[in-house]
PyMOL Python script that loads the backbone (N, CA, C, O; Angstrom):
from pymol import cmd

cmd.read_pdbstr("""\
ATOM      1  N   MET A   1       0.845  -1.170   0.000  1.00  0.00           N
ATOM      2  CA  MET A   1       0.000   0.000   0.000  1.00  0.00           C
ATOM      3  C   MET A   1       0.894   1.237   0.000  1.00  0.00           C
ATOM      4  O   MET A   1       1.923   1.288   0.673  1.00  0.00           O
ATOM      5  N   VAL A   2       0.468   2.222  -0.772  1.00  0.00           N
ATOM      6  CA  VAL A   2       1.226   3.465  -0.889  1.00  0.00           C
ATOM      7  C   VAL A   2       0.286   4.640  -0.655  1.00  0.00           C
ATOM      8  O   VAL A   2      -0.847   4.641  -1.138  1.00  0.00           O
ATOM      9  N   PHE A   3       0.753   5.634   0.082  1.00  0.00           N
ATOM     10  CA  PHE A   3       0.013   6.872   0.277  1.00  0.00           C
ATOM     11  C   PHE A   3       0.752   7.972  -0.468  1.00  0.00           C
ATOM     12  O   PHE A   3       1.968   8.113  -0.331  1.00  0.00           O
ATOM     13  N   LEU A   4       0.018   8.753  -1.258  1.00  0.00           N
ATOM     14  CA  LEU A   4       0.608   9.845  -2.025  1.00  0.00           C
ATOM     15  C   LEU A   4       0.045  11.170  -1.535  1.00  0.00           C
ATOM     16  O   LEU A   4      -1.108  11.254  -1.111  1.00  0.00           O
ATOM     17  N   ASN A   5       0.875  12.200  -1.599  1.00  0.00           N
ATOM     18  CA  ASN A   5       0.460  13.534  -1.205  1.00  0.00           C
ATOM     19  C   ASN A   5       0.922  14.499  -2.292  1.00  0.00           C
ATOM     20  O   ASN A   5       1.975  14.301  -2.898  1.00  0.00           O
ATOM     21  N   SER A   6       0.140  15.533  -2.537  1.00  0.00           N
ATOM     22  CA  SER A   6       0.524  16.489  -3.571  1.00  0.00           C
ATOM     23  C   SER A   6       0.005  17.871  -3.229  1.00  0.00           C
ATOM     24  O   SER A   6      -0.683  18.057  -2.225  1.00  0.00           O
ATOM     25  N   TYR A   7       0.339  18.847  -4.076  1.00  0.00           N
ATOM     26  CA  TYR A   7      -0.090  20.226  -3.893  1.00  0.00           C
ATOM     27  C   TYR A   7      -1.392  20.506  -4.645  1.00  0.00           C
ATOM     28  O   TYR A   7      -1.882  21.635  -4.624  1.00  0.00           O
ATOM     29  N   GLY A   8      -1.940  19.526  -5.289  1.00  0.00           N
ATOM     30  CA  GLY A   8      -3.201  19.650  -6.017  1.00  0.00           C
ATOM     31  C   GLY A   8      -3.799  18.271  -6.159  1.00  0.00           C
ATOM     32  O   GLY A   8      -3.417  17.348  -5.440  1.00  0.00           O
ATOM     33  N   ALA A   9      -4.726  18.123  -7.074  1.00  0.00           N
ATOM     34  CA  ALA A   9      -5.315  16.810  -7.327  1.00  0.00           C
ATOM     35  C   ALA A   9      -4.265  15.901  -7.966  1.00  0.00           C
ATOM     36  O   ALA A   9      -3.373  16.372  -8.673  1.00  0.00           O
ATOM     37  N   ILE A  10      -4.377  14.608  -7.714  1.00  0.00           N
ATOM     38  CA  ILE A  10      -3.480  13.628  -8.334  1.00  0.00           C
ATOM     39  C   ILE A  10      -4.236  12.952  -9.465  1.00  0.00           C
ATOM     40  O   ILE A  10      -5.340  12.441  -9.277  1.00  0.00           O
ATOM     41  N   ILE A  11      -3.625  12.959 -10.639  1.00  0.00           N
ATOM     42  CA  ILE A  11      -4.221  12.351 -11.827  1.00  0.00           C
ATOM     43  C   ILE A  11      -3.378  11.157 -12.238  1.00  0.00           C
ATOM     44  O   ILE A  11      -2.151  11.241 -12.300  1.00  0.00           O
ATOM     45  N   GLU A  12      -4.046  10.041 -12.518  1.00  0.00           N
ATOM     46  CA  GLU A  12      -3.359   8.833 -12.987  1.00  0.00           C
ATOM     47  C   GLU A  12      -3.446   8.778 -14.505  1.00  0.00           C
ATOM     48  O   GLU A  12      -4.523   8.938 -15.080  1.00  0.00           O
ATOM     49  N   LYS A  13      -2.310   8.552 -15.148  1.00  0.00           N
ATOM     50  CA  LYS A  13      -2.244   8.468 -16.614  1.00  0.00           C
ATOM     51  C   LYS A  13      -1.628   7.135 -16.995  1.00  0.00           C
ATOM     52  O   LYS A  13      -0.556   6.784 -16.503  1.00  0.00           O
ATOM     53  N   MET A  14      -2.295   6.388 -17.865  1.00  0.00           N
ATOM     54  CA  MET A  14      -1.748   5.136 -18.377  1.00  0.00           C
ATOM     55  C   MET A  14      -0.908   5.447 -19.609  1.00  0.00           C
ATOM     56  O   MET A  14      -1.380   6.079 -20.554  1.00  0.00           O
ATOM     57  N   VAL A  15       0.333   4.999 -19.586  1.00  0.00           N
ATOM     58  CA  VAL A  15       1.246   5.177 -20.715  1.00  0.00           C
ATOM     59  C   VAL A  15       1.324   3.846 -21.446  1.00  0.00           C
ATOM     60  O   VAL A  15       1.496   2.798 -20.823  1.00  0.00           O
ATOM     61  N   THR A  16       1.198   3.889 -22.755  1.00  0.00           N
ATOM     62  CA  THR A  16       1.286   2.678 -23.569  1.00  0.00           C
ATOM     63  C   THR A  16       2.474   2.797 -24.518  1.00  0.00           C
ATOM     64  O   THR A  16       2.947   3.900 -24.789  1.00  0.00           O
ATOM     65  N   PRO A  17       2.957   1.661 -25.023  1.00  0.00           N
ATOM     66  CA  PRO A  17       4.085   1.714 -25.963  1.00  0.00           C
ATOM     67  C   PRO A  17       3.769   2.524 -27.226  1.00  0.00           C
ATOM     68  O   PRO A  17       4.667   3.114 -27.828  1.00  0.00           O
ATOM     69  N   ASP A  18       2.494   2.552 -27.625  1.00  0.00           N
ATOM     70  CA  ASP A  18       2.105   3.304 -28.826  1.00  0.00           C
ATOM     71  C   ASP A  18       2.033   4.800 -28.589  1.00  0.00           C
ATOM     72  O   ASP A  18       2.177   5.595 -29.517  1.00  0.00           O
ATOM     73  N   GLU A  19       1.809   5.177 -27.337  1.00  0.00           N
ATOM     74  CA  GLU A  19       1.602   6.593 -27.017  1.00  0.00           C
ATOM     75  C   GLU A  19       2.401   6.955 -25.773  1.00  0.00           C
ATOM     76  O   GLU A  19       2.027   6.578 -24.662  1.00  0.00           O
ATOM     77  N   GLY A  20       3.479   7.670 -25.950  1.00  0.00           N
ATOM     78  CA  GLY A  20       4.270   8.104 -24.804  1.00  0.00           C
ATOM     79  C   GLY A  20       3.564   9.227 -24.071  1.00  0.00           C
ATOM     80  O   GLY A  20       2.400   9.521 -24.346  1.00  0.00           O
ATOM     81  N   CYS A  21       4.257   9.848 -23.148  1.00  0.00           N
ATOM     82  CA  CYS A  21       3.656  10.896 -22.331  1.00  0.00           C
ATOM     83  C   CYS A  21       4.756  11.863 -21.899  1.00  0.00           C
ATOM     84  O   CYS A  21       5.837  11.437 -21.492  1.00  0.00           O
ATOM     85  N   ILE A  22       4.482  13.156 -21.987  1.00  0.00           N
ATOM     86  CA  ILE A  22       5.428  14.179 -21.534  1.00  0.00           C
ATOM     87  C   ILE A  22       4.773  14.957 -20.401  1.00  0.00           C
ATOM     88  O   ILE A  22       3.660  15.461 -20.553  1.00  0.00           O
ATOM     89  N   ILE A  23       5.463  15.057 -19.264  1.00  0.00           N
ATOM     90  CA  ILE A  23       4.929  15.751 -18.094  1.00  0.00           C
ATOM     91  C   ILE A  23       5.999  16.675 -17.528  1.00  0.00           C
ATOM     92  O   ILE A  23       7.169  16.302 -17.439  1.00  0.00           O
ATOM     93  N   ASP A  24       5.595  17.870 -17.149  1.00  0.00           N
ATOM     94  CA  ASP A  24       6.492  18.828 -16.502  1.00  0.00           C
ATOM     95  C   ASP A  24       7.088  18.167 -15.253  1.00  0.00           C
ATOM     96  O   ASP A  24       6.359  17.574 -14.458  1.00  0.00           O
ATOM     97  N   SER A  25       8.381  18.266 -15.084  1.00  0.00           N
ATOM     98  CA  SER A  25       9.053  17.575 -13.972  1.00  0.00           C
ATOM     99  C   SER A  25       8.564  18.032 -12.603  1.00  0.00           C
ATOM    100  O   SER A  25       8.653  17.274 -11.637  1.00  0.00           O
ATOM    101  N   GLY A  26       8.055  19.244 -12.504  1.00  0.00           N
ATOM    102  CA  GLY A  26       7.557  19.751 -11.231  1.00  0.00           C
ATOM    103  C   GLY A  26       6.190  19.214 -10.843  1.00  0.00           C
ATOM    104  O   GLY A  26       5.703  19.490  -9.746  1.00  0.00           O
ATOM    105  N   HIS A  27       5.565  18.447 -11.734  1.00  0.00           N
ATOM    106  CA  HIS A  27       4.225  17.925 -11.476  1.00  0.00           C
ATOM    107  C   HIS A  27       4.213  16.415 -11.231  1.00  0.00           C
ATOM    108  O   HIS A  27       3.174  15.873 -10.854  1.00  0.00           O
ATOM    109  N   ILE A  28       5.318  15.732 -11.431  1.00  0.00           N
ATOM    110  CA  ILE A  28       5.366  14.275 -11.278  1.00  0.00           C
ATOM    111  C   ILE A  28       5.314  13.905  -9.804  1.00  0.00           C
ATOM    112  O   ILE A  28       6.063  14.443  -8.988  1.00  0.00           O
ATOM    113  N   VAL A  29       4.412  12.971  -9.471  1.00  0.00           N
ATOM    114  CA  VAL A  29       4.288  12.468  -8.099  1.00  0.00           C
ATOM    115  C   VAL A  29       4.930  11.091  -8.002  1.00  0.00           C
ATOM    116  O   VAL A  29       5.730  10.848  -7.098  1.00  0.00           O
ATOM    117  N   ALA A  30       4.593  10.183  -8.919  1.00  0.00           N
ATOM    118  CA  ALA A  30       5.123   8.818  -8.889  1.00  0.00           C
ATOM    119  C   ALA A  30       4.919   8.174 -10.257  1.00  0.00           C
ATOM    120  O   ALA A  30       4.106   8.635 -11.058  1.00  0.00           O
ATOM    121  N   PHE A  31       5.673   7.099 -10.513  1.00  0.00           N
ATOM    122  CA  PHE A  31       5.467   6.320 -11.730  1.00  0.00           C
ATOM    123  C   PHE A  31       5.963   4.905 -11.504  1.00  0.00           C
ATOM    124  O   PHE A  31       6.819   4.656 -10.656  1.00  0.00           O
ATOM    125  N   GLU A  32       5.409   3.984 -12.279  1.00  0.00           N
ATOM    126  CA  GLU A  32       5.783   2.573 -12.142  1.00  0.00           C
ATOM    127  C   GLU A  32       7.166   2.325 -12.737  1.00  0.00           C
ATOM    128  O   GLU A  32       7.590   3.008 -13.669  1.00  0.00           O
ATOM    129  N   ASP A  33       7.854   1.341 -12.183  1.00  0.00           N
ATOM    130  CA  ASP A  33       9.216   1.051 -12.645  1.00  0.00           C
ATOM    131  C   ASP A  33       9.237   0.351 -14.000  1.00  0.00           C
ATOM    132  O   ASP A  33      10.311   0.046 -14.518  1.00  0.00           O
ATOM    133  N   THR A  34       8.085   0.096 -14.572  1.00  0.00           N
ATOM    134  CA  THR A  34       8.013  -0.480 -15.916  1.00  0.00           C
ATOM    135  C   THR A  34       8.197   0.582 -16.995  1.00  0.00           C
ATOM    136  O   THR A  34       8.342   0.251 -18.172  1.00  0.00           O
ATOM    137  N   LEU A  35       8.193   1.845 -16.604  1.00  0.00           N
ATOM    138  CA  LEU A  35       8.347   2.947 -17.553  1.00  0.00           C
ATOM    139  C   LEU A  35       9.807   3.372 -17.660  1.00  0.00           C
ATOM    140  O   LEU A  35      10.548   3.352 -16.678  1.00  0.00           O
ATOM    141  N   GLN A  36      10.199   3.753 -18.856  1.00  0.00           N
ATOM    142  CA  GLN A  36      11.498   4.377 -19.067  1.00  0.00           C
ATOM    143  C   GLN A  36      11.229   5.872 -19.240  1.00  0.00           C
ATOM    144  O   GLN A  36      10.159   6.264 -19.707  1.00  0.00           O
ATOM    145  N   TYR A  37      12.202   6.703 -18.863  1.00  0.00           N
ATOM    146  CA  TYR A  37      11.998   8.148 -19.004  1.00  0.00           C
ATOM    147  C   TYR A  37      13.308   8.843 -19.314  1.00  0.00           C
ATOM    148  O   TYR A  37      14.393   8.351 -19.003  1.00  0.00           O
ATOM    149  N   ASP A  38      13.174   9.998 -19.933  1.00  0.00           N
ATOM    150  CA  ASP A  38      14.288  10.901 -20.215  1.00  0.00           C
ATOM    151  C   ASP A  38      13.891  12.275 -19.708  1.00  0.00           C
ATOM    152  O   ASP A  38      12.744  12.693 -19.866  1.00  0.00           O
ATOM    153  N   VAL A  39      14.832  12.975 -19.103  1.00  0.00           N
ATOM    154  CA  VAL A  39      14.605  14.355 -18.667  1.00  0.00           C
ATOM    155  C   VAL A  39      15.126  15.256 -19.776  1.00  0.00           C
ATOM    156  O   VAL A  39      16.261  15.107 -20.229  1.00  0.00           O
ATOM    157  N   GLN A  40      14.285  16.196 -20.210  1.00  0.00           N
ATOM    158  CA  GLN A  40      14.634  17.077 -21.319  1.00  0.00           C
ATOM    159  C   GLN A  40      14.241  18.507 -20.999  1.00  0.00           C
ATOM    160  O   GLN A  40      13.424  18.759 -20.114  1.00  0.00           O
ATOM    161  N   MET A  41      14.836  19.440 -21.733  1.00  0.00           N
ATOM    162  CA  MET A  41      14.397  20.827 -21.633  1.00  0.00           C
ATOM    163  C   MET A  41      13.034  20.927 -22.299  1.00  0.00           C
ATOM    164  O   MET A  41      12.765  20.222 -23.271  1.00  0.00           O
ATOM    165  N   ALA A  42      12.178  21.789 -21.789  1.00  0.00           N
ATOM    166  CA  ALA A  42      10.838  21.944 -22.345  1.00  0.00           C
ATOM    167  C   ALA A  42      10.869  22.552 -23.745  1.00  0.00           C
ATOM    168  O   ALA A  42       9.997  22.266 -24.566  1.00  0.00           O
ATOM    169  N   SER A  43      11.860  23.383 -24.016  1.00  0.00           N
ATOM    170  CA  SER A  43      11.995  24.024 -25.329  1.00  0.00           C
ATOM    171  C   SER A  43      13.304  23.584 -25.968  1.00  0.00           C
ATOM    172  O   SER A  43      14.076  22.820 -25.389  1.00  0.00           O
ATOM    173  N   ARG A  44      13.530  24.078 -27.157  1.00  0.00           N
ATOM    174  CA  ARG A  44      14.734  23.676 -27.896  1.00  0.00           C
ATOM    175  C   ARG A  44      16.030  24.180 -27.271  1.00  0.00           C
ATOM    176  O   ARG A  44      17.079  23.552 -27.419  1.00  0.00           O
ATOM    177  N   SER A  45      15.961  25.308 -26.577  1.00  0.00           N
ATOM    178  CA  SER A  45      17.177  25.858 -25.976  1.00  0.00           C
ATOM    179  C   SER A  45      16.954  26.124 -24.493  1.00  0.00           C
ATOM    180  O   SER A  45      15.818  26.248 -24.035  1.00  0.00           O
ATOM    181  N   MET A  46      18.041  26.207 -23.761  1.00  0.00           N
ATOM    182  CA  MET A  46      17.974  26.492 -22.333  1.00  0.00           C
ATOM    183  C   MET A  46      17.298  27.845 -22.103  1.00  0.00           C
ATOM    184  O   MET A  46      16.470  27.977 -21.202  1.00  0.00           O
ATOM    185  N   TRP A  47      17.642  28.848 -22.909  1.00  0.00           N
ATOM    186  CA  TRP A  47      17.052  30.177 -22.754  1.00  0.00           C
ATOM    187  C   TRP A  47      15.538  30.131 -22.961  1.00  0.00           C
ATOM    188  O   TRP A  47      14.794  30.724 -22.180  1.00  0.00           O
ATOM    189  N   SER A  48      15.076  29.444 -23.990  1.00  0.00           N
ATOM    190  CA  SER A  48      13.635  29.353 -24.256  1.00  0.00           C
ATOM    191  C   SER A  48      12.920  28.632 -23.119  1.00  0.00           C
ATOM    192  O   SER A  48      11.823  29.025 -22.720  1.00  0.00           O
ATOM    193  N   SER A  49      13.549  27.566 -22.594  1.00  0.00           N
ATOM    194  CA  SER A  49      12.938  26.827 -21.483  1.00  0.00           C
ATOM    195  C   SER A  49      12.810  27.703 -20.254  1.00  0.00           C
ATOM    196  O   SER A  49      11.769  27.698 -19.597  1.00  0.00           O
ATOM    197  N   LEU A  50      13.846  28.452 -19.935  1.00  0.00           N
ATOM    198  CA  LEU A  50      13.809  29.319 -18.757  1.00  0.00           C
ATOM    199  C   LEU A  50      12.855  30.492 -18.955  1.00  0.00           C
ATOM    200  O   LEU A  50      12.119  30.857 -18.038  1.00  0.00           O
ATOM    201  N   ALA A  51      12.866  31.083 -20.151  1.00  0.00           N
ATOM    202  CA  ALA A  51      12.013  32.236 -20.431  1.00  0.00           C
ATOM    203  C   ALA A  51      10.533  31.855 -20.402  1.00  0.00           C
ATOM    204  O   ALA A  51       9.689  32.662 -20.011  1.00  0.00           O
ATOM    205  N   SER A  52      10.221  30.630 -20.816  1.00  0.00           N
ATOM    206  CA  SER A  52       8.821  30.196 -20.842  1.00  0.00           C
ATOM    207  C   SER A  52       8.331  29.788 -19.459  1.00  0.00           C
ATOM    208  O   SER A  52       7.128  29.661 -19.232  1.00  0.00           O
ATOM    209  N   GLY A  53       9.272  29.583 -18.532  1.00  0.00           N
ATOM    210  CA  GLY A  53       8.897  29.158 -17.186  1.00  0.00           C
ATOM    211  C   GLY A  53       8.677  27.660 -17.080  1.00  0.00           C
ATOM    212  O   GLY A  53       8.321  27.162 -16.013  1.00  0.00           O
ATOM    213  N   GLU A  54       8.881  26.946 -18.158  1.00  0.00           N
ATOM    214  CA  GLU A  54       8.642  25.504 -18.173  1.00  0.00           C
ATOM    215  C   GLU A  54       9.795  24.715 -17.573  1.00  0.00           C
ATOM    216  O   GLU A  54       9.560  23.793 -16.791  1.00  0.00           O
ATOM    217  N   GLY A  55      11.021  25.045 -17.911  1.00  0.00           N
ATOM    218  CA  GLY A  55      12.166  24.326 -17.349  1.00  0.00           C
ATOM    219  C   GLY A  55      12.337  22.949 -17.941  1.00  0.00           C
ATOM    220  O   GLY A  55      12.597  22.814 -19.137  1.00  0.00           O
ATOM    221  N   LEU A  56      12.191  21.906 -17.110  1.00  0.00           N
ATOM    222  CA  LEU A  56      12.431  20.531 -17.539  1.00  0.00           C
ATOM    223  C   LEU A  56      11.142  19.728 -17.595  1.00  0.00           C
ATOM    224  O   LEU A  56      10.209  19.961 -16.828  1.00  0.00           O
ATOM    225  N   VAL A  57      11.113  18.779 -18.518  1.00  0.00           N
ATOM    226  CA  VAL A  57       9.994  17.843 -18.641  1.00  0.00           C
ATOM    227  C   VAL A  57      10.546  16.423 -18.658  1.00  0.00           C
ATOM    228  O   VAL A  57      11.724  16.210 -18.945  1.00  0.00           O
ATOM    229  N   CYS A  58       9.696  15.461 -18.350  1.00  0.00           N
ATOM    230  CA  CYS A  58      10.054  14.043 -18.450  1.00  0.00           C
ATOM    231  C   CYS A  58       9.237  13.416 -19.560  1.00  0.00           C
ATOM    232  O   CYS A  58       8.016  13.564 -19.604  1.00  0.00           O
ATOM    233  N   ARG A  59       9.913  12.716 -20.456  1.00  0.00           N
ATOM    234  CA  ARG A  59       9.256  11.976 -21.533  1.00  0.00           C
ATOM    235  C   ARG A  59       9.232  10.507 -21.119  1.00  0.00           C
ATOM    236  O   ARG A  59      10.279   9.870 -21.006  1.00  0.00           O
ATOM    237  N   PHE A  60       8.032   9.977 -20.894  1.00  0.00           N
ATOM    238  CA  PHE A  60       7.861   8.589 -20.476  1.00  0.00           C
ATOM    239  C   PHE A  60       7.574   7.706 -21.682  1.00  0.00           C
ATOM    240  O   PHE A  60       6.870   8.111 -22.607  1.00  0.00           O
ATOM    241  N   ARG A  61       8.131   6.480 -21.664  1.00  0.00           N
ATOM    242  CA  ARG A  61       7.907   5.484 -22.705  1.00  0.00           C
ATOM    243  C   ARG A  61       7.691   4.126 -22.044  1.00  0.00           C
ATOM    244  O   ARG A  61       8.117   3.905 -20.911  1.00  0.00           O
ATOM    245  N   GLY A  62       7.032   3.225 -22.754  1.00  0.00           N
ATOM    246  CA  GLY A  62       6.819   1.873 -22.246  1.00  0.00           C
ATOM    247  C   GLY A  62       5.372   1.651 -21.865  1.00  0.00           C
ATOM    248  O   GLY A  62       4.469   2.293 -22.401  1.00  0.00           O
ATOM    249  N   GLN A  63       5.160   0.734 -20.933  1.00  0.00           N
ATOM    250  CA  GLN A  63       3.818   0.385 -20.469  1.00  0.00           C
ATOM    251  C   GLN A  63       3.766   0.559 -18.964  1.00  0.00           C
ATOM    252  O   GLN A  63       4.541  -0.067 -18.241  1.00  0.00           O
ATOM    253  N   GLY A  64       2.865   1.400 -18.483  1.00  0.00           N
ATOM    254  CA  GLY A  64       2.733   1.598 -17.047  1.00  0.00           C
ATOM    255  C   GLY A  64       1.961   2.859 -16.720  1.00  0.00           C
ATOM    256  O   GLY A  64       1.457   3.549 -17.605  1.00  0.00           O
ATOM    257  N   ARG A  65       1.879   3.141 -15.442  1.00  0.00           N
ATOM    258  CA  ARG A  65       1.123   4.305 -14.974  1.00  0.00           C
ATOM    259  C   ARG A  65       2.048   5.361 -14.391  1.00  0.00           C
ATOM    260  O   ARG A  65       3.071   5.062 -13.775  1.00  0.00           O
ATOM    261  N   VAL A  66       1.649   6.603 -14.608  1.00  0.00           N
ATOM    262  CA  VAL A  66       2.332   7.743 -13.997  1.00  0.00           C
ATOM    263  C   VAL A  66       1.256   8.575 -13.299  1.00  0.00           C
ATOM    264  O   VAL A  66       0.158   8.755 -13.826  1.00  0.00           O
ATOM    265  N   TRP A  67       1.581   9.073 -12.119  1.00  0.00           N
ATOM    266  CA  TRP A  67       0.677   9.930 -11.370  1.00  0.00           C
ATOM    267  C   TRP A  67       1.294  11.320 -11.314  1.00  0.00           C
ATOM    268  O   TRP A  67       2.467  11.479 -10.976  1.00  0.00           O
ATOM    269  N   TYR A  68       0.488  12.325 -11.650  1.00  0.00           N
ATOM    270  CA  TYR A  68       0.991  13.697 -11.603  1.00  0.00           C
ATOM    271  C   TYR A  68      -0.006  14.593 -10.886  1.00  0.00           C
ATOM    272  O   TYR A  68      -1.192  14.279 -10.781  1.00  0.00           O
ATOM    273  N   GLN A  69       0.504  15.710 -10.398  1.00  0.00           N
ATOM    274  CA  GLN A  69      -0.317  16.643  -9.630  1.00  0.00           C
ATOM    275  C   GLN A  69      -0.705  17.838 -10.493  1.00  0.00           C
ATOM    276  O   GLN A  69       0.015  18.227 -11.412  1.00  0.00           O
ATOM    277  N   THR A  70      -1.861  18.407 -10.173  1.00  0.00           N
ATOM    278  CA  THR A  70      -2.361  19.532 -10.955  1.00  0.00           C
ATOM    279  C   THR A  70      -1.652  20.843 -10.622  1.00  0.00           C
ATOM    280  O   THR A  70      -1.723  21.798 -11.395  1.00  0.00           O
ATOM    281  N   ARG A  71      -0.977  20.894  -9.491  1.00  0.00           N
ATOM    282  CA  ARG A  71      -0.212  22.089  -9.103  1.00  0.00           C
ATOM    283  C   ARG A  71       1.189  21.658  -8.713  1.00  0.00           C
ATOM    284  O   ARG A  71       1.432  20.487  -8.420  1.00  0.00           O
ATOM    285  N   ASN A  72       2.108  22.615  -8.711  1.00  0.00           N
ATOM    286  CA  ASN A  72       3.452  22.319  -8.229  1.00  0.00           C
ATOM    287  C   ASN A  72       3.766  23.225  -7.040  1.00  0.00           C
ATOM    288  O   ASN A  72       2.947  24.061  -6.660  1.00  0.00           O
ATOM    289  N   LEU A  73       4.928  23.062  -6.465  1.00  0.00           N
ATOM    290  CA  LEU A  73       5.299  23.813  -5.272  1.00  0.00           C
ATOM    291  C   LEU A  73       5.270  25.322  -5.507  1.00  0.00           C
ATOM    292  O   LEU A  73       4.830  26.068  -4.633  1.00  0.00           O
ATOM    293  N   SER A  74       5.728  25.783  -6.663  1.00  0.00           N
ATOM    294  CA  SER A  74       5.741  27.227  -6.945  1.00  0.00           C
ATOM    295  C   SER A  74       4.329  27.806  -6.944  1.00  0.00           C
ATOM    296  O   SER A  74       4.087  28.868  -6.370  1.00  0.00           O
ATOM    297  N   ALA A  75       3.393  27.100  -7.594  1.00  0.00           N
ATOM    298  CA  ALA A  75       2.010  27.571  -7.638  1.00  0.00           C
ATOM    299  C   ALA A  75       1.399  27.572  -6.238  1.00  0.00           C
ATOM    300  O   ALA A  75       0.663  28.490  -5.876  1.00  0.00           O
ATOM    301  N   PHE A  76       1.706  26.550  -5.463  1.00  0.00           N
ATOM    302  CA  PHE A  76       1.201  26.455  -4.096  1.00  0.00           C
ATOM    303  C   PHE A  76       1.740  27.615  -3.244  1.00  0.00           C
ATOM    304  O   PHE A  76       1.001  28.215  -2.464  1.00  0.00           O
ATOM    305  N   ALA A  77       3.029  27.921  -3.401  1.00  0.00           N
ATOM    306  CA  ALA A  77       3.651  29.021  -2.654  1.00  0.00           C
ATOM    307  C   ALA A  77       3.023  30.363  -3.031  1.00  0.00           C
ATOM    308  O   ALA A  77       2.846  31.223  -2.168  1.00  0.00           O
ATOM    309  N   GLN A  78       2.688  30.549  -4.299  1.00  0.00           N
ATOM    310  CA  GLN A  78       2.047  31.795  -4.726  1.00  0.00           C
ATOM    311  C   GLN A  78       0.674  31.952  -4.084  1.00  0.00           C
ATOM    312  O   GLN A  78       0.294  33.051  -3.681  1.00  0.00           O
ATOM    313  N   ILE A  79      -0.066  30.855  -3.990  1.00  0.00           N
ATOM    314  CA  ILE A  79      -1.379  30.903  -3.340  1.00  0.00           C
ATOM    315  C   ILE A  79      -1.220  31.298  -1.872  1.00  0.00           C
ATOM    316  O   ILE A  79      -1.946  32.155  -1.369  1.00  0.00           O
ATOM    317  N   LEU A  80      -0.270  30.668  -1.198  1.00  0.00           N
ATOM    318  CA  LEU A  80      -0.057  30.975   0.217  1.00  0.00           C
ATOM    319  C   LEU A  80       0.431  32.401   0.424  1.00  0.00           C
ATOM    320  O   LEU A  80       0.006  33.066   1.369  1.00  0.00           O
ATOM    321  N   SER A  81       1.317  32.880  -0.444  1.00  0.00           N
ATOM    322  CA  SER A  81       1.839  34.234  -0.271  1.00  0.00           C
ATOM    323  C   SER A  81       0.735  35.272  -0.415  1.00  0.00           C
ATOM    324  O   SER A  81       0.801  36.334   0.206  1.00  0.00           O
ATOM    325  N   GLY A  82      -0.273  34.982  -1.220  1.00  0.00           N
ATOM    326  CA  GLY A  82      -1.397  35.890  -1.359  1.00  0.00           C
ATOM    327  C   GLY A  82      -2.267  35.929  -0.105  1.00  0.00           C
ATOM    328  O   GLY A  82      -2.972  36.910   0.133  1.00  0.00           O
ATOM    329  N   LEU A  83      -2.221  34.879   0.688  1.00  0.00           N
ATOM    330  CA  LEU A  83      -3.010  34.818   1.904  1.00  0.00           C
ATOM    331  C   LEU A  83      -2.304  35.400   3.113  1.00  0.00           C
ATOM    332  O   LEU A  83      -2.958  35.796   4.079  1.00  0.00           O
ATOM    333  N   VAL A  84      -0.984  35.458   3.077  1.00  0.00           N
ATOM    334  CA  VAL A  84      -0.205  35.978   4.201  1.00  0.00           C
ATOM    335  C   VAL A  84      -0.448  37.470   4.330  1.00  0.00           C
ATOM    336  O   VAL A  84      -0.313  38.214   3.359  1.00  0.00           O
ATOM    337  N   GLY A  85      -0.795  37.895   5.494  1.00  0.00           N
ATOM    338  CA  GLY A  85      -1.019  39.301   5.759  1.00  0.00           C
ATOM    339  C   GLY A  85      -2.448  39.757   5.528  1.00  0.00           C
ATOM    340  O   GLY A  85      -2.809  40.878   5.887  1.00  0.00           O
ATOM    341  N   GLU A  86      -3.272  38.891   4.927  1.00  0.00           N
ATOM    342  CA  GLU A  86      -4.676  39.253   4.740  1.00  0.00           C
ATOM    343  C   GLU A  86      -5.446  39.083   6.030  1.00  0.00           C
ATOM    344  O   GLU A  86      -5.137  38.200   6.830  1.00  0.00           O
ATOM    345  N   LYS A  87      -6.435  39.913   6.238  1.00  0.00           N
ATOM    346  CA  LYS A  87      -7.263  39.803   7.442  1.00  0.00           C
ATOM    347  C   LYS A  87      -8.701  39.709   7.074  1.00  0.00           C
ATOM    348  O   LYS A  87      -9.558  39.609   7.952  1.00  0.00           O
TER     349      LYS A  87
END
""", "prot")
cmd.dss("prot")
cmd.show_as("cartoon", "prot")
cmd.util.cbc("prot")
cmd.orient("prot")
């Protein structure tokens, strides 16, 4: 049994050999060890990846499940910072 926690909803995605899956690295919660993955820049160049705010993504291949969250730590921190100091 496994318990997962995230900064948003957790979505389960089935990856098949015919159809890979690309997910922002900041949103990945867990994945099965039957999947292979590569970490890549979101854009063609480092500058484009940084300028777009995307950074790195993971490209999954094979057969298995990946779980990802609808929010990441940065988005969660922005929500909290908006609440700090409010009355």
